[in-house]
N, C-alpha and C positions, 0 to 999 in steps of 0.2 A: 430592452435589456435592463436588469436591475443595476443601479449605480450605488457604489459604496465610497464613502470618504476615506482617503488615506490619512492616517494619523502619524505624527512624528513622536519622538520620545517624550515630548512635553504634553502630549494629548491634544495638540492643535492640528488643524487641517493642513495637509501638505499636498492637496490635490484630490483627485477622484479617479475611480477606475470603474469601467463597465464590466460587470460579471457576465461570463458566457451564458447565454440563454439556455443552451443545451445541457449545461452542468448545474447551474444555480437557479434556473427558472422553470423547471418542469413540474408536473403534478406528481407529488410523492406517491409511489406505489407501495402501500403498506404491506400487502401480502408478500411481495418480493423481499422487502426489507426484513420481515419476520423470518422468512425461510433462510436468508443469507446469514442473519445473526445467529439463528439456531445452529446452522452448520459451523459457524466460527466457534461458538462456545463448545460444540461437540468435539471439534478438532483439538481444542485445548485440553481435553481430558486425557490423562496419561493411560488409562485403561490397564493398569497393572494389578487390579484387584484379583485375588485368587483364593480358592478354598481347596482343601484336600478331599479327594473322593475316598471311598472305602478301600481302594487298592493302593492309596498313597500314604495312609496313616500307618503308624507302627503297630505291630502285634498282629494277632489274628491268624497265627500259624496253625492252630489246632482248634478243634471244637471246645467251647468253654465247659461243657459237660456232656455226658453220654446221651445218646439219642433217646433212650427209653428208660423208664423206671424212676425218674426223679420227680415226676409230677409237674414239671415245668414245661413250657412250650419249647419245642425243639429249636436249637440255635446252631448256626454253622460257624459264626465268627464274631468276635467282639468288635470288629471294625464296621459292623453294620450301622446304618444311620441312626437307628433307635437306641444305640448304646452311647453312654457318656464317653466322650473321647473318640467316638467312631467317626467315619467319614460323613461328608455333607452331601445330601442328595440334591442334584440339580443346582448346585452352587455356582457362583460367578467364576469365570476363568478370564485370563488376560485376553483382551481383544481390542481392536481399533474402533473408535466411534466416529471416524472421519466420514463425512458425507461428500459425495461428488456434486459440485455446483458449477453450472455452466459459466463461462467467462462473461458472457453478455448479461447474465442475471446478476452477477456480482457488480458489473459496471453500472447497471441500472439501479441497483440498490444504493450504491455510493452516490450516484447523481441525485437520487431521491432524498437521501439523508442530507446532502449539502443544500439542496433546494429547500428542505424543511427548515434548516438553520438560517438560510438567507431570508426566508419569508418571515421569520421571527426576529430579524435584525440581530442575529447572534454570530454574524461573521465580522471579525475585526481585522483590518489590514493596516500594517505599519510599514513605513518606508524602510526602516532598518532598526535593529535592536540597539545598536550603538554602545555595546559594551567594550570597554578598554581591556578588560580581562575577566576571567570567570568570577562572578559575584552573585551569590544567591540573594543578598540584600538588594542589589541593584535590580535583579529580576523581579523580586517581590514589589519593589517600588514602581517599576514600569507597569506591571499588571494592575496595580492600584490606580495609577494615572490613567490607564486606558479604560478604567471602569469595569474590569473583569471581576465577576462575582460567581462563586460556585466552582464547579469543575471546569477546567480549561484544557483544551487540546492545542498545543503549540507546535506548529509545523516549521521546522528549520532546515537549512541546507545540510546535506550530508557532510560537508567539510567545515561546517561552522561549529567547531569544538567549543568555542567560548560561550555561545548561546546554549549549547547542549548542557555544559557543565553548570551554567547559571540557573537553568530552569529545573534540572532533574531532581533536586532535593526538596523542591517545594511541594507540600502536601496538596493534593487535589489538582496537580498539574501533570499532564502526560505529554511527553515530548516525542515526536516522530518526524521522519523525513517524508517528502512528497511521495516517494515510492512505497511507503508503508501506510499511506492513507487508506482507511478501510471503514466500512459501514458501522461496525460496532463502536469503534472509538469516537466517531462523529456523534452517534446517537447517545452515548453514555455521557458526553460532555455537554455542559451548558453553553459554552462559548468556544468557537474555533478561531484561533489567531494565526493569520498568515502574514508573510512579508510580500512585497511586490515581486520578489524572485521566486517564491514558493507557491504563489497563487495559481491554481490550475486554470487553463483556458483564458489567460489574460487578454483582454481586448484593448481598445484604444484608451490611453490615459491622458489626463490633463492636469495642469497645476505644476507647482514647483518641483523640480527633480524628477518629473515623469519622463520615462523613455519615449522617444519619438517612434511612432508606429510607421512601418514601411507601407507606402501606398502602392496601388496596382501600377500607376504610371512609372514610379521609380523602379519597380521590379521589371517592367517591360523594357525601359531604357537600359537598365543594367544588362539584361539578357541580350539586347541588340548590340551593345558595345562589346560584350563578350564574344558574340558571334563574329563581329567585324574583325576584332583583333585576332581571333583564331584563324579566320580566312587569310588575313594578311600574313600571319606567321607561316601558314601552310604554303602560300605562294612563294615566300622568301626562301623557305627551306627546299623547295622543289627545284632541281637543276634540269635544264633542257637536255634531252637525250642526244648522245653523240651521233653524227650522221654516218651512215654505212657506206663504205667505199664499194660501189657496185662493180666498178671496172676491175679492181683487184680480185673480187670474187669470181668474175667470169674468167679471168686469165688462169687462175688456179684450177678452175673446173676443166678447161680445155687441156691443160697440161696433164 
């Protein structure tokens, strides 16, 4: 699994993190990435282009001149395409350019794009942005400290308004949330900046401030404890059934 150093706001090492092999370590599938990016760009088109046909332009209620005797070719209407101001033949009309792309194909394309950036060491991970308040100046200084050059894709938490407002006005910087991560934005950017909270498929981390990963043993023990407590609670809540008075039942039956 590829390992990336976690940086702090000063650009110094704050630990390391193992990137998920299935997300950042696969062989990029170029044809799939091309198809998904093409579909993304096609879906962005508004499709509002429109031209008027000969039935939609103004005029043309009568023949421009009589059928015979003028020496000209016969004409039926001035809205014909060969007339100036007439309708357009086979012109574009509003339509949707959206293409249907399978979910698995889009997921594969995104993994391929992230793996390509990881192979080129274009993935930067910071422990936190550390902004006291919205500040474009502080965001620009942070990117310079991290060594970000060219176009950058910054992935922030959906509720991190401070980081969002700090990065959004910087030219060449695109800010998105983890749920908006897509193939086109990854490929069009030179560097992708994550935090430890927005990194997809985070594995075991080491170093200062790194969250402890839960082990299989801890998970098993927790499950066992939970099962034992649940059984004890069930036994405590269950009351013994009241005995049935057989003699009284027989007496009532005889009567």
